[in-house]
C-alpha positions in Angstrom: 2.9 -24.3 12.7 4.9 -21.0 13.3 3.0 -17.8 15.0 3.5 -16.0 11.8 2.1 -18.8 9.7 -1.2 -18.8 11.9 -1.4 -15.0 11.6 -1.2 -15.0 7.9 -3.7 -17.9 7.6 -6.0 -16.0 9.8 -5.8 -12.9 8.0 -6.3 -15.0 4.7 -9.4 -16.4 6.1 -11.0 -13.0 7.2 -10.3 -11.6 3.6 -12.0 -14.6 2.4 -15.1 -14.2 4.7 -15.5 -10.4 3.6 -16.0 -11.3 0.1 -17.0 -8.3 -2.1 -15.2 -5.6 0.4 -11.7 -6.8 -0.8 -10.7 -4.5 -3.7 -7.6 -4.7 -5.2 -5.5 -1.6 -4.9 -2.2 -0.5 -6.7 0.8 0.6 -4.5 3.0 2.9 -6.5 6.9 3.9 -5.3 10.0 5.8 -6.4 13.2 5.0 -5.6 15.5 8.0 -5.9 19.1 7.0 -6.4 20.9 10.1 -7.2 20.6 13.7 -7.9 21.3 15.6 -11.3 22.7 19.0 -10.4 22.9 19.9 -14.5 19.0 19.2 -15.1 18.1 20.0 -11.2 16.4 16.8 -11.3 16.3 13.6 -9.4 17.4 10.3 -10.6 14.6 7.7 -9.7 12.9 4.6 -10.5 9.2 4.0 -10.2 7.4 0.4 -9.2 4.1 -0.6 -8.7 2.6 -3.4 -6.8 -1.1 -4.9 -6.6 -2.3 -5.7 -3.0 -5.6 -6.9 -1.7 -7.0 -4.2 0.6 -10.4 -3.5 2.5 -11.1 0.4 2.8 -12.0 1.1 6.1 -12.7 5.1 5.4 -12.4 7.7 2.9 -11.8 11.3 4.1 -11.8 14.6 2.1 -10.5 17.3 3.6 -10.8 20.9 2.3 -8.5 21.4 -0.5 -6.7 18.9 -2.8 -6.3 15.2 -2.2 -8.2 12.6 0.2 -7.0 10.4 3.0 -8.1 6.5 2.8 -7.5 4.1 5.8 -7.4 0.6 4.5 -6.1 -3.0 5.5 -3.5 -4.4 3.3 -3.7 -8.3 2.6 0.2 -8.9 1.6 3.2 -11.2 2.0 5.5 -8.3 1.6 6.3 -5.6 4.2 5.6 -2.0 3.6 7.1 1.3 5.2 5.1 4.4 4.4 6.3 7.7 4.1 2.7 10.0 3.7 3.8 13.5 2.3 
């Protein structure tokens, strides 16, 4: 068994062990493909995917929005840019 397979098996086992702490999260992304100068708008497509997460912390600084730290269990690789 490869190291990658061992790690994935251990993560799956950990997510099973914590039971109801695991929730389903939705990742939304938008891929920008072009810019329309006439309408002054970006041309883009949106997609979503569901992943299992364990919420580690939620912070609400002053103002709008909040920050969530979570562990994600997925066989996909995600690259995040937080704006």
